[in-house]
C-alpha positions as a Markdown table, in Angstrom:
| # | Residue | x | y | z |
|---|---|---|---|---|
| 1 | Met | 0.0 | 0.0 | 0.0 |
| 2 | Lys | 2.8 | 2.4 | 1.0 |
| 3 | Lys | 4.6 | 1.5 | -2.3 |
| 4 | Gln | 1.5 | 2.3 | -4.3 |
| 5 | Gln | 1.2 | 5.6 | -2.5 |
| 6 | Ser | 4.8 | 6.4 | -3.1 |
| 7 | Thr | 4.6 | 5.6 | -6.8 |
| 8 | Lys | 1.4 | 7.7 | -7.1 |
| 9 | Gly | 3.2 | 10.6 | -5.3 |
| 10 | Gln | 6.2 | 10.4 | -7.6 |
| 11 | Glu | 3.9 | 10.5 | -10.7 |
| 12 | Thr | 2.1 | 13.5 | -9.4 |
| 13 | Ala | 5.4 | 15.2 | -8.7 |
| 14 | Arg | 6.6 | 14.5 | -12.2 |
| 15 | Gln | 3.4 | 15.9 | -13.7 |
| 16 | Glu | 3.7 | 19.1 | -11.6 |
| 17 | Lys | 7.4 | 19.5 | -12.7 |
| 18 | Ser | 6.4 | 19.0 | -16.3 |
| 19 | Lys | 3.7 | 21.5 | -15.9 |
| 20 | Arg | 6.1 | 24.1 | -14.4 |
| 21 | Glu | 8.5 | 23.6 | -17.3 |
| 22 | Gln | 5.8 | 24.3 | -20.0 |
| 23 | Pro | 6.3 | 27.5 | -22.0 |
| 24 | Val | 2.6 | 28.3 | -21.2 |
| 25 | Gln | 0.6 | 27.8 | -18.0 |
| 26 | Leu | -3.0 | 28.4 | -17.4 |
| 27 | Val | -3.7 | 30.3 | -14.3 |
| 28 | Arg | -7.0 | 31.6 | -12.7 |
| 29 | Arg | -7.2 | 35.3 | -12.3 |
| 30 | Arg | -10.4 | 36.4 | -10.6 |
| 31 | Asp | -13.2 | 34.7 | -12.5 |
| 32 | Lys | -11.3 | 33.7 | -15.7 |
| 33 | Val | -8.5 | 31.5 | -16.8 |
| 34 | Val | -5.5 | 33.2 | -18.6 |
| 35 | Ala | -2.3 | 32.0 | -20.1 |
| 36 | Arg | 0.9 | 32.8 | -18.3 |
| 37 | Leu | 4.1 | 32.7 | -20.4 |
| 38 | Ser | 7.3 | 31.4 | -19.0 |
| 39 | Pro | 10.3 | 33.9 | -19.0 |
| 40 | Glu | 11.9 | 31.8 | -21.8 |
| 41 | Arg | 8.8 | 31.9 | -23.9 |
| 42 | Arg | 8.3 | 35.6 | -23.4 |
| 43 | Glu | 11.9 | 36.3 | -24.4 |
| 44 | Ala | 11.5 | 34.1 | -27.5 |
| 45 | Leu | 8.3 | 36.0 | -28.6 |
| 46 | Leu | 10.0 | 39.4 | -28.0 |
| 47 | Arg | 12.8 | 38.2 | -30.4 |
| 48 | Leu | 10.2 | 37.3 | -32.9 |
| 49 | Cys | 8.7 | 40.8 | -32.6 |
| 50 | Glu | 12.1 | 42.3 | -33.4 |
| 51 | Gln | 12.3 | 40.0 | -36.5 |
| 52 | Leu | 8.8 | 41.0 | -37.6 |
| 53 | Lys | 9.5 | 44.7 | -36.8 |
| 54 | Val | 6.1 | 44.8 | -35.2 |
| 55 | Lys | 5.7 | 45.3 | -31.4 |
| 56 | Phe | 2.8 | 43.3 | -30.0 |
| 57 | Arg | 1.2 | 44.8 | -27.0 |
| 58 | Arg | -0.3 | 41.4 | -26.0 |
| 59 | Leu | 2.3 | 38.7 | -26.3 |
| 60 | Asp | -0.4 | 36.1 | -25.3 |
| 61 | Leu | -2.2 | 36.8 | -28.6 |
| 62 | Leu | 1.1 | 36.3 | -30.5 |
| 63 | Asn | 1.7 | 33.1 | -28.5 |
| 64 | Thr | -1.8 | 31.8 | -29.4 |
| 65 | Ala | -1.1 | 32.5 | -33.1 |
| 66 | Leu | 1.8 | 30.1 | -32.8 |
| 67 | Thr | 0.1 | 27.4 | -30.8 |
| 68 | His | -0.8 | 24.3 | -32.9 |
| 69 | Pro | -3.9 | 22.3 | -32.0 |
| 70 | Ser | -1.6 | 19.2 | -31.4 |
| 71 | Tyr | 0.1 | 21.1 | -28.5 |
| 72 | Cys | -3.2 | 21.9 | -26.9 |
| 73 | Ala | -4.3 | 18.2 | -27.1 |
| 74 | Glu | -1.3 | 17.2 | -25.0 |
| 75 | Phe | -1.4 | 20.1 | -22.6 |
| 76 | Asn | -4.1 | 20.6 | -20.0 |
| 77 | Gln | -6.7 | 18.5 | -21.8 |
| 78 | Gly | -7.2 | 21.1 | -24.6 |
| 79 | Asn | -8.2 | 24.0 | -22.4 |
| 80 | Leu | -5.3 | 26.1 | -23.9 |
| 81 | Pro | -6.6 | 27.9 | -27.0 |
| 82 | Ser | -5.0 | 26.9 | -30.3 |
| 83 | Asn | -4.4 | 29.2 | -33.3 |
| 84 | Gln | -7.4 | 27.9 | -35.2 |
| 85 | Arg | -9.8 | 30.8 | -34.4 |
| 86 | Leu | -7.0 | 33.4 | -35.2 |
| 87 | Glu | -6.3 | 31.5 | -38.4 |
| 88 | Phe | -10.0 | 31.9 | -39.4 |
| 89 | Leu | -9.8 | 35.7 | -38.7 |
| 90 | Gly | -6.5 | 36.1 | -40.4 |
| 91 | Asp | -7.8 | 34.5 | -43.6 |
| 92 | Ala | -10.5 | 37.1 | -43.8 |
| 93 | Val | -8.1 | 40.0 | -43.0 |
| 94 | Leu | -5.7 | 38.8 | -45.7 |
| 95 | Ala | -8.5 | 38.6 | -48.2 |
| 96 | Leu | -9.5 | 42.2 | -47.4 |
| 97 | Ile | -6.0 | 43.6 | -47.5 |
| 98 | Val | -5.0 | 41.9 | -50.7 |
| 99 | Gly | -8.4 | 42.5 | -52.4 |
| 100 | Asn | -8.2 | 46.3 | -51.5 |
| 101 | Tyr | -4.6 | 46.5 | -52.8 |
| 102 | Leu | -5.4 | 44.7 | -56.1 |
| 103 | Tyr | -8.5 | 46.8 | -56.7 |
| 104 | His | -6.6 | 50.1 | -56.4 |
| 105 | Thr | -3.4 | 49.0 | -58.1 |
| 106 | Tyr | -4.8 | 47.3 | -61.2 |
| 107 | Pro | -7.8 | 49.3 | -62.4 |
| 108 | Glu | -7.5 | 47.7 | -65.9 |
| 109 | Met | -8.3 | 44.2 | -64.6 |
| 110 | Asp | -11.7 | 42.7 | -64.5 |
| 111 | Glu | -13.3 | 40.8 | -61.6 |
| 112 | Gly | -12.1 | 37.4 | -62.9 |
| 113 | Gln | -8.5 | 38.5 | -63.2 |
| 114 | Leu | -8.5 | 40.1 | -59.8 |
| 115 | Thr | -10.0 | 37.0 | -58.3 |
| 116 | Arg | -7.4 | 34.7 | -59.8 |
| 117 | Ile | -4.5 | 36.9 | -58.6 |
| 118 | Lys | -6.0 | 37.1 | -55.1 |
| 119 | Ala | -6.5 | 33.4 | -54.9 |
| 120 | Ile | -2.9 | 32.7 | -55.8 |
| 121 | Ser | -1.5 | 35.5 | -53.6 |
| 122 | Val | -3.1 | 34.0 | -50.4 |
| 123 | Ser | -2.6 | 30.3 | -51.3 |
| 124 | Glu | -0.7 | 27.9 | -49.2 |
| 125 | Pro | 2.5 | 27.8 | -51.2 |
| 126 | Val | 2.8 | 31.6 | -51.1 |
| 127 | Leu | 2.0 | 31.9 | -47.4 |
| 128 | His | 4.3 | 29.0 | -46.6 |
| 129 | Gly | 7.1 | 30.8 | -48.3 |
| 130 | Ile | 6.6 | 33.9 | -46.3 |
| 131 | Ala | 6.3 | 32.0 | -43.0 |
| 132 | Lys | 9.5 | 30.1 | -43.7 |
| 133 | Lys | 11.3 | 33.3 | -44.6 |
| 134 | Leu | 10.2 | 34.9 | -41.3 |
| 135 | Gly | 11.3 | 31.8 | -39.4 |
| 136 | Leu | 7.9 | 31.1 | -37.8 |
| 137 | Gly | 8.6 | 27.4 | -37.5 |
| 138 | Gln | 11.1 | 27.7 | -34.7 |
| 139 | Tyr | 8.5 | 29.6 | -32.6 |
| 140 | Leu | 5.6 | 27.1 | -33.0 |
| 141 | Leu | 4.3 | 25.1 | -30.0 |
| 142 | Leu | 3.7 | 21.6 | -31.3 |
| 143 | Gly | 2.6 | 18.3 | -29.9 |
| 144 | Arg | 5.3 | 15.6 | -29.6 |
| 145 | Gly | 3.7 | 13.6 | -32.5 |
| 146 | Glu | 3.5 | 16.6 | -34.8 |
| 147 | Glu | 7.1 | 17.5 | -33.9 |
| 148 | Arg | 8.4 | 14.0 | -34.7 |
| 149 | Thr | 6.6 | 13.9 | -38.1 |
| 150 | Gly | 8.1 | 17.2 | -39.3 |
| 151 | Gly | 5.3 | 19.6 | -38.4 |
| 152 | Arg | 7.6 | 22.5 | -37.8 |
| 153 | Asp | 8.5 | 22.6 | -41.5 |
| 154 | Arg | 5.1 | 21.4 | -42.9 |
| 155 | Pro | 3.7 | 23.9 | -45.5 |
| 156 | Ser | 0.1 | 23.6 | -44.3 |
| 157 | Val | 1.2 | 24.2 | -40.6 |
| 158 | Leu | 3.3 | 27.2 | -41.5 |
| 159 | Ala | 0.7 | 28.7 | -43.8 |
| 160 | Asp | -1.9 | 28.4 | -41.1 |
| 161 | Ala | 0.5 | 30.0 | -38.6 |
| 162 | Phe | 1.0 | 33.0 | -40.9 |
| 163 | Glu | -2.8 | 33.5 | -41.2 |
| 164 | Ala | -3.1 | 33.2 | -37.4 |
| 165 | Leu | -0.3 | 35.7 | -37.0 |
| 166 | Val | -2.1 | 38.2 | -39.3 |
| 167 | Gly | -5.3 | 37.7 | -37.2 |
| 168 | Ala | -3.5 | 38.3 | -34.0 |
| 169 | Met | -1.7 | 41.4 | -35.4 |
| 170 | Phe | -5.1 | 42.8 | -36.6 |
| 171 | Leu | -6.6 | 42.4 | -33.1 |
| 172 | Asp | -3.5 | 43.8 | -31.4 |
| 173 | Arg | -2.3 | 46.6 | -33.7 |
| 174 | Gly | -5.2 | 47.3 | -36.0 |
| 175 | Leu | -5.7 | 47.2 | -39.8 |
| 176 | Lys | -3.1 | 49.8 | -40.9 |
| 177 | Thr | -0.2 | 48.1 | -39.2 |
| 178 | Thr | -1.3 | 44.7 | -40.3 |
| 179 | Ala | -1.8 | 45.9 | -43.9 |
| 180 | Asp | 1.7 | 47.5 | -44.0 |
| 181 | Phe | 3.1 | 44.2 | -42.7 |
| 182 | Val | 1.2 | 42.0 | -45.1 |
| 183 | Leu | 1.9 | 44.1 | -48.2 |
| 184 | Lys | 5.6 | 44.4 | -47.3 |
| 185 | His | 5.9 | 40.6 | -47.7 |
| 186 | Leu | 3.3 | 40.1 | -50.5 |
| 187 | Lys | 3.8 | 43.0 | -52.9 |
| 188 | Ser | 6.8 | 41.5 | -54.7 |
| 189 | Arg | 5.0 | 38.1 | -55.0 |
| 190 | Ile | 1.8 | 39.8 | -56.3 |
| 191 | Arg | 3.9 | 41.5 | -59.0 |
| 192 | Met | 5.4 | 38.1 | -60.0 |
| 193 | Ile | 2.0 | 36.6 | -60.2 |
| 194 | Glu | 0.6 | 39.6 | -62.2 |
| 195 | Arg | 3.5 | 39.2 | -64.8 |
| 196 | Asp | 2.6 | 35.6 | -65.5 |
| 197 | Arg | 1.1 | 35.7 | -69.0 |
| 198 | Leu | -0.7 | 32.5 | -68.3 |
| 199 | Ile | -2.9 | 34.3 | -65.8 |
| 200 | Leu | -3.4 | 37.7 | -67.5 |
| 201 | Asp | -3.6 | 38.7 | -71.1 |
| 202 | Phe | -3.9 | 42.4 | -71.4 |
| 203 | Lys | -4.2 | 42.3 | -75.2 |
| 204 | Ser | -7.3 | 40.2 | -75.1 |
| 205 | Arg | -8.8 | 42.4 | -72.4 |
| 206 | Leu | -8.1 | 45.5 | -74.5 |
| 207 | Gln | -9.6 | 44.1 | -77.6 |
| 208 | Glu | -12.8 | 43.2 | -75.7 |
| 209 | Leu | -13.0 | 46.7 | -74.4 |
| 210 | Thr | -12.3 | 48.5 | -77.7 |
| 211 | Gln | -14.8 | 46.3 | -79.6 |
| 212 | Ser | -17.5 | 46.8 | -77.1 |
| 213 | Arg | -17.0 | 50.6 | -76.9 |
| 214 | Tyr | -15.8 | 51.6 | -80.4 |
| 215 | His | -16.5 | 48.4 | -82.5 |
| 216 | Leu | -12.8 | 48.5 | -83.4 |
| 217 | Val | -9.8 | 46.2 | -83.0 |
| 218 | Pro | -6.6 | 47.8 | -81.7 |
| 219 | Thr | -3.4 | 47.5 | -83.8 |
| 220 | Tyr | 0.2 | 47.1 | -82.6 |
| 221 | His | 3.2 | 48.8 | -84.0 |
| 222 | Leu | 6.9 | 48.3 | -83.2 |
| 223 | Val | 8.3 | 51.8 | -83.0 |
| 224 | Lys | 11.9 | 51.1 | -82.1 |
| 225 | Thr | 14.4 | 48.8 | -80.6 |
| 226 | Ile | 17.1 | 49.7 | -78.0 |
| 227 | Gly | 20.4 | 48.0 | -77.0 |
| 228 | Pro | 22.7 | 45.3 | -78.5 |
| 229 | Asp | 21.3 | 42.1 | -80.0 |
| 230 | His | 22.0 | 40.1 | -76.8 |
| 231 | Ala | 20.0 | 42.5 | -74.6 |
| 232 | Lys | 17.6 | 44.1 | -77.0 |
| 233 | Val | 14.5 | 46.0 | -75.7 |
| 234 | Phe | 11.5 | 46.4 | -78.0 |
| 235 | Val | 9.2 | 49.4 | -77.8 |
| 236 | Ser | 5.6 | 49.1 | -79.1 |
| 237 | Glu | 2.6 | 51.3 | -79.4 |
| 238 | Val | -1.1 | 50.3 | -79.6 |
| 239 | Arg | -3.4 | 52.4 | -81.7 |
| 240 | Val | -7.1 | 52.7 | -82.2 |
| 241 | Arg | -8.3 | 54.7 | -85.2 |
| 242 | Gly | -4.7 | 55.9 | -85.7 |
| 243 | Ile | -4.5 | 57.3 | -82.2 |
| 244 | Thr | -1.8 | 56.0 | -79.9 |
| 245 | Ile | -3.5 | 55.0 | -76.7 |
| 246 | Gly | -0.6 | 53.1 | -75.0 |
| 247 | Arg | 3.1 | 52.4 | -75.2 |
| 248 | Gly | 5.2 | 49.6 | -73.6 |
| 249 | Lys | 8.6 | 48.0 | -73.7 |
| 250 | Gly | 9.9 | 44.5 | -73.1 |
| 251 | His | 12.6 | 42.0 | -74.0 |
| 252 | Ser | 10.4 | 40.5 | -76.8 |
| 253 | Lys | 7.8 | 41.9 | -79.1 |
| 254 | Lys | 5.0 | 40.0 | -77.3 |
| 255 | Glu | 6.0 | 41.5 | -73.9 |
| 256 | Ala | 6.2 | 45.0 | -75.4 |
| 257 | Glu | 2.7 | 44.6 | -76.9 |
| 258 | Gln | 1.3 | 43.3 | -73.6 |
| 259 | Glu | 2.8 | 46.3 | -71.7 |
| 260 | Ala | 1.4 | 48.7 | -74.3 |
| 261 | Ala | -2.1 | 47.0 | -73.9 |
| 262 | Arg | -1.9 | 47.4 | -70.2 |
| 263 | Ala | -1.0 | 51.1 | -70.4 |
| 264 | Ala | -3.9 | 51.6 | -72.8 |
| 265 | Leu | -6.3 | 49.8 | -70.5 |
| 266 | Arg | -5.3 | 52.1 | -67.6 |
| 267 | Lys | -5.9 | 55.2 | -69.7 |
| 268 | Leu | -9.2 | 54.1 | -71.2 |
| 269 | Leu | -10.6 | 53.0 | -67.8 |
| 270 | Lys | -9.5 | 56.2 | -66.1 |
| 271 | Gly | -10.9 | 58.3 | -69.0 |
| 272 | Ser | -7.5 | 60.0 | -69.7 |
| 273 | Val | -7.7 | 59.2 | -73.4 |
| 274 | Gln | -10.6 | 59.6 | -75.8 |
| 275 | Ile | -11.2 | 58.0 | -79.1 |
| 276 | Pro | -13.2 | 60.4 | -81.3 |
| 277 | Glu | -16.3 | 59.2 | -82.9 |
| 278 | Val | -16.4 | 59.0 | -86.7 |
| 279 | Pro | -19.2 | 61.1 | -88.1 |
| 280 | Glu | -21.8 | 59.3 | -90.0 |
| 281 | Lys | -22.0 | 60.1 | -93.7 |
């Protein structure tokens, strides 16, 4: 009997020690339970804030954004909040920030083009790349099983953590700071996506517009080439009824024509260029 009591006491002591060593502990304050960060965890999160160049007022929110559900399942019977709710919020905030940026940056694009770019911009591969560059993996709280199976580097885990980070930042610092942070890391990727001719075809879009408005098809004209043969740059103009409505350059004739079409779309949609009507005979 004494041996059983001793064994039980040792097990309880081990559990208490393990609990004290956890980076997060749940403690009761007044009528609610709150998460208390260990000094080591707090120091790690402050280092992350320096890397992100965003100072969180509430480190507990940042910690929750980096807490995987597998960790909660192994710690305190799931009472510790995981990052899933913040991930849900972050997904919506990302869509708003990217959608607003695309709407104002690319007035020549229609709804379908904007939708395709937004979908790719906030997709798992893109968010995983940003999370990896920021080093979020080393700050994640994972369950032992998830840790053993490579969860710290798993694309879905890192992409979800980035969304949760955006959600936490929105709650802690507001929309402007969050938008500045998101666009700082997404703008260059959006430009790369936008330049992919498989996604966008400005020439087709321009032709649709000029046919619907003027019942005319635009024509493209190579006006000059610049540079040596190994690094030649082509300059093209696009005209409607003999009027130049856009000019563009590129390392091939096709690229120069696409850029000319994009410039023309911007002008036509903003109303900064007018095509005169041909008087009826």
